[in-house]
C-alpha positions in Angstrom: 145.9 -14.2 56.9 145.4 -16.9 59.6 143.4 -20.0 58.6 140.3 -20.6 60.7 140.6 -24.1 62.3 137.9 -26.2 64.0 138.9 -28.2 67.1 138.5 -31.9 66.7 136.1 -31.9 69.7 133.6 -29.8 67.8 133.6 -31.4 64.4 130.9 -34.1 65.0 128.8 -31.5 66.9 129.0 -29.0 64.0 128.2 -31.6 61.4 125.2 -32.9 63.4 124.0 -29.3 63.9 124.2 -28.6 60.2 122.0 -31.6 59.5 119.4 -30.6 62.2 119.3 -27.0 60.9 118.8 -28.2 57.3 115.9 -30.4 58.3 114.3 -27.7 60.4 114.6 -25.1 57.7 113.2 -27.4 55.0 110.1 -28.2 57.2 109.6 -24.5 58.0 109.9 -23.6 54.3 107.2 -26.1 53.2 104.8 -25.9 56.1 104.8 -22.3 57.3 105.0 -18.8 56.0 107.9 -17.1 54.2 108.3 -14.8 57.2 108.6 -17.7 59.5 111.2 -19.3 57.2 113.2 -16.1 57.0 113.3 -15.7 60.8 114.2 -19.4 61.3 116.9 -19.2 58.7 118.5 -16.2 60.4 118.3 -17.6 63.9 119.7 -21.0 62.9 122.5 -19.3 61.0 123.4 -17.3 64.1 123.4 -20.5 66.2 125.7 -22.3 63.7 128.1 -19.3 63.5 128.3 -19.2 67.3 128.9 -23.0 67.7 131.5 -22.9 64.9 133.2 -19.9 66.6 133.1 -21.6 70.0 135.1 -24.6 68.7 137.8 -22.5 67.0 141.3 -23.9 67.4 143.9 -21.2 67.0 147.5 -22.2 66.5 149.7 -20.8 69.3 153.4 -21.6 69.5 155.4 -20.2 72.4 159.2 -20.6 72.7 160.6 -20.0 76.2 164.1 -20.6 77.5 163.2 -20.8 81.1 161.4 -24.1 82.0 160.1 -22.6 85.2 157.8 -20.1 83.5 154.1 -21.0 84.0 152.0 -20.3 80.9 148.2 -19.7 81.0 146.4 -23.0 80.4 143.3 -21.3 79.1 141.8 -18.0 77.8 139.8 -15.9 80.1 139.9 -13.6 83.2 141.8 -14.3 86.4 139.0 -14.6 89.0 140.9 -16.1 92.0 144.4 -15.6 93.5 144.6 -16.9 97.0 146.2 -19.3 99.4 144.0 -22.3 100.1 144.1 -25.8 101.7 144.1 -28.2 98.7 142.5 -31.3 100.2 141.9 -33.6 97.2 145.4 -34.4 96.2 148.2 -32.4 97.9 146.6 -32.1 101.4 148.7 -29.0 102.1 148.7 -25.2 101.6 148.8 -24.1 97.9 148.5 -20.9 95.9 145.3 -21.2 93.8 145.0 -19.2 90.6 141.8 -19.6 88.6 140.8 -18.6 85.1 137.1 -18.2 84.2 136.2 -18.9 80.5 133.1 -17.4 79.1 131.3 -19.0 76.2 133.1 -16.6 73.9 136.6 -17.6 74.9 138.7 -20.3 73.2 138.0 -23.5 75.2 141.0 -25.6 74.4 143.3 -26.1 77.4 147.1 -26.2 77.2 149.8 -27.6 79.5 151.1 -24.7 81.5 154.5 -26.3 82.2 156.5 -29.2 81.0 157.1 -32.3 83.1 155.8 -35.8 83.9 152.1 -36.4 84.4 151.7 -38.3 87.7 147.9 -38.0 88.1 144.9 -37.6 85.9 141.5 -38.1 87.6 137.9 -37.3 86.7 135.2 -36.7 89.3 131.5 -36.3 88.7 129.7 -33.4 90.3 127.3 -30.6 89.9 127.1 -27.9 87.3 127.0 -24.6 89.2 128.2 -21.4 87.7 132.0 -21.8 87.1 132.7 -18.4 88.6 131.4 -19.5 92.1 134.1 -20.5 94.7 132.4 -23.8 95.5 132.6 -24.9 91.8 136.2 -26.0 92.5 135.1 -28.7 94.9 131.4 -29.4 94.0 131.3 -29.3 90.2 132.2 -32.0 87.7 136.0 -31.7 87.3 139.2 -33.3 86.1 142.5 -33.0 88.0 145.9 -33.3 86.3 149.1 -33.2 88.4 152.5 -32.4 86.6 155.9 -32.9 88.2 158.7 -30.8 86.7 162.3 -31.9 86.3 163.1 -30.3 89.6 160.6 -32.4 91.4 158.1 -29.6 91.8 154.4 -30.5 91.5 151.6 -28.4 90.2 148.0 -29.3 89.6 145.6 -28.1 86.9 141.9 -28.7 87.5 139.4 -28.4 84.7 135.9 -27.5 86.0 132.6 -27.8 84.2 130.3 -24.8 84.5 126.5 -24.2 84.3 126.5 -24.7 80.5 129.4 -27.2 80.3 128.4 -30.8 80.1 131.6 -32.5 79.1 135.2 -32.2 80.1 137.8 -33.8 77.8 141.2 -34.5 79.3 144.0 -35.9 77.1 146.6 -36.2 80.0 147.5 -39.7 81.0 149.7 -40.7 83.9 153.2 -41.6 82.9 153.1 -39.4 79.8 155.0 -36.1 79.3 153.3 -32.7 79.5 154.8 -30.6 76.7 154.5 -26.9 75.9 152.3 -25.9 72.9 150.2 -29.1 73.4 146.6 -29.4 74.4 145.8 -30.8 77.9 142.1 -31.0 77.1 138.9 -29.2 76.2 135.8 -28.1 78.1 132.6 -27.7 76.2 130.5 -24.5 76.7 131.5 -22.3 79.6 133.9 -23.3 82.3 136.9 -22.6 84.5 140.5 -23.8 85.1 142.2 -23.8 88.5 145.9 -24.1 89.1 147.4 -25.1 92.5 151.0 -23.9 92.8 153.6 -24.1 95.5 153.7 -21.3 98.0 156.3 -18.7 97.1 155.5 -18.9 93.3 156.3 -15.6 91.7 153.1 -14.3 90.0 153.0 -11.9 87.0 149.2 -11.5 86.9 146.5 -9.9 89.1 142.8 -10.4 89.7 140.8 -9.4 86.7 143.6 -9.7 84.2 142.7 -11.1 80.8 145.0 -14.0 79.8 145.4 -16.0 76.7 146.1 -19.7 76.7 149.6 -20.7 75.7 150.6 -17.1 75.3 150.4 -15.3 78.7 153.3 -15.9 81.1 151.5 -16.0 84.4 154.1 -17.0 86.9 157.6 -18.4 87.6 157.9 -21.6 89.6 160.7 -21.3 92.1 163.1 -24.2 92.9 162.8 -25.9 96.3 165.4 -23.7 98.0 164.1 -20.4 96.6 160.5 -21.4 97.4 161.4 -22.2 101.0 163.2 -19.0 101.4 160.3 -17.0 100.0 157.8 -18.7 102.4 160.1 -18.1 105.3 160.5 -14.4 104.3 156.7 -14.0 104.2 156.3 -15.6 107.6 159.0 -13.3 109.0 157.2 -10.3 107.6 154.0 -11.3 109.5 156.0 -11.4 112.8 157.1 -7.8 112.3 
């Protein structure tokens, strides 16, 4: 039987919530009716269970021989797969793959691939629904860029949602991104975007449910293979 673990980002919140719930229930017990106390007790118990469940921290260890495999950085559904102009860091054409996390998903984020962290930036912004396309560029977000041993760069963007009010990013420039390690955590509903080189071989489709640090989402091609794949796609358009 697996042991239920609480993520470190939720421990202070849960302890504070327990104290608040205790005070509320004591006041209701002494100053209102027994029915009011029973209802309050049930509602606050449900709230505590939800918050505790939200901050669960499952142990997931994945062993892979191929360093070019890209692993899902988060739990959720794939809501975007499209080529876009990435204008905040790369300033070129990229393949965007986005995962939407509902409040019922695990909200820890993992490194999708190993390499050197060359950028980690946080930007303030709005808190629109994380499923909306404009959330990638208008919401509060944090960008992490990883460079693999082959010199290929990918970006992971943590995006706050309508409920999310804090993005936690552990990645630091100059450090190593390692598999089976948390990149960060987003609190209460959010989204993760990945910006991959064109020609990346995808193993997922729109609507697919993925699990962080478990689902193999893609294979990053080396520079020669990627260039050949892009050229082949251009040739297919000509015909």
